[in-house]
N, C-alpha and C positions, 0 to 999 in steps of 0.2 A: 397754373389755369389763372388766367383776368381777370379782373374784377367782372368786365362788362359782360362775360361769360358767365359770369357763377352768376350777375343780374338776371339775364333768361333761361338761366335753368332756372331760376326762383320764379321769376315769373309767370314760366311756363306751368313752374306745381304750381303755382297758385291759381292759372285759368285750367288745370286734369282736374283741381280740388274741386271749384267751381263749377264743370261740369260733368262731375261725380254727382255734387249733393242735389242739381234739381235734372237728374236722371234718376237718381232714389227721389224727391219732389213729388216726381211723376210717376211715377210706382206708386207708392201714400194715397195718390189721390184717385190712381185706377182701384187700388183693393180693392177687394169684397171683407175683408175682413176686419176690423176694426181693430184688434191686436196686433193681429198684422203692421197695418196705416201706423198704429205708434210706434211698433217700431222700428219702419224706417222715419219717422218724423225724428227718431233718433239720430238715427247715421245721418240725416240732414242735415240738422243743428251741430253734428259732429264733424261733419265737410264743411260747412259754410264757418265753423268757426278756427279752424288748418286752412283753411282759403287764406282771410282774412288775416289771419298770422304771417300765413307765407306772401300775401301780398303785402305789405307792412314789412316785411328783412326784405324786404328786394324794393322798396323806395329807396332814394339814396339820402345814405345823412349825410350831415354836414360837415365835414373839416374838418378841423382845427383850425386849420386859418383862414376857413368860410363864419367858424363861431367865432372868431375873432375879433371879424366883419360886422358882425351879425350886433356887437357889447354896444352898448352908444357909448360916447367918447365922450369926459370930460373936460369942459375946457375952466382954465383958472387965471382967474383974476378977471 
C-alpha cells in the first residue's frame, strides 16, 4: 500500500471519528436523563481525542532530507 493511500485511509478515519463525536454530542444535548448525557459526553471526549490522534498521524511528517534542510546552516570564518 502506498504512502498516499495510507494517508487517505488515516484521514478518512479521523473524519469518521469526528463525525461520531458530533453524533454523540447531539445525542447528549438532547438526552433527558443527565446521567445518560454524562455517559454520552465521555464518548464524545474519547472520539474527539482519537480523531485528533488520527489526524496527527495522517499529517505529513518531514522526511530525512527535509529535516536536514530545516537545520540552520553554520558558516565558519
